[in-house]
N, C-alpha and C positions, 0 to 999 in steps of 0.2 A: 949296699941296699939300705941298711939301717940309717945311714946319714940322709939318704933321700926321703925315707919315711919321716924322719925327725924334721926335715926341712918343711914338708907339707904341714906337719903338726904345728910347728912354730908359726908358719904363715897363718893358720887358722886362729891360733891364740892371739896373734897381733890384731887380726880382724875383730876378734871378740873384745879385746882390750880397747879397741877404737870405737866400740859401741855397736858393731854389727850383730845381728841376730843369728847369722849363719853364714856358711860358705858353700860355693859350688865347686866341686873338684872336677876338673875337665879331663875326661877320658875318652873323648871323641875325636874324630877328624885326623887320626894319625898321630895325635899327641902321645907323650910317653906312656901314660896309663893305658891308652888304647892299644899301643903296641904290645904291652905286656899281656893284655887280654886276648890278642889275636894270635892264633896258632900260626898264621902266615908269617908274621913278623918275629914272634917269640920262638927262638930256636934254643933257648936255654935248656940245660939238662939237670939243673939243680931244683930246689924246692919252688922256684918261681916259673918253671916251664913244664911243658908236657901236658899233663892232664888239665881238664877244665878248672878244677879246684886250685891247682898250682898256679895257673895263669891268672886267677882272680886274687891270689894271695897278696900281692903288692898293694892293690887297691884296698883290699880288706884290712890290711895292717894300718894303712893310712886312716881309714874311716874309724877303726877301733881306737887308734891313738888319739884322734881328734875327740872322740866321745869321752875317752878317759881324761883328757886334759881340759876340755871345755865343758863337759857335762852333757847330760841327756837332753837338756832344754835348748841347746845350741843346734840349730838346723844344719844338717849336712846333706847336700844334694850331690849326686854324681851324674854328670852328663856322659852318655855313652853313644857310640854309633851302633844302632840296632842292626845295621847291615853295612858291611864294607863293600861298596860298589867299585871293586877293582876290575875294570874291564879286561877280560881275557884271563883273569886269575880267579879261580873259584876255590881250589883246594886249599884248606887251611884258613880261609878268610872267615870273618864273623858273618854268618848267614842270619837271616831274619829269625830262624828257629833258635839259634844260639843266642841272639840278642834278646829274645823273649826269655830264654832260660836265665840270662844274667839278671833280668828285671823281674822275674816271676816269683822269687822266693826260693827257687832251687839253687840260686847262686848265693854264696856267702856274703857278697857285697850287699845284696838286697837286705839280708838279715841284719847285717851290721848297721845299715842306714835306718832300719825301722825299729831300733831298740830305744826309741824315744819314749819317755814316760808320759803318761797322760796327766794333764793338769788337774 
């Protein structure tokens, strides 16, 4: 897991060094980060699975690592699926209610994204 986190952080640093003002981390549409956030896909029993907080941990570690490496003035956006429209499968999927929780400040991902200092 640490290697994956570091790969995301390196990618953001490469973007910063190339002159970009920020990055968007893609956690929607069934991509890897979205699968970790989704109880439906994430069946892990370690610190990255189970509870809502644990399922957000991977994305949060990436965001916090980017912040530490690139600084608070480097924009970090996270694209999420606010609802997983999996026809016929509702149990464990990200519902609109949980999607709002991810984005509302109740989720550690949101807090990590909004640690940007004021100019």
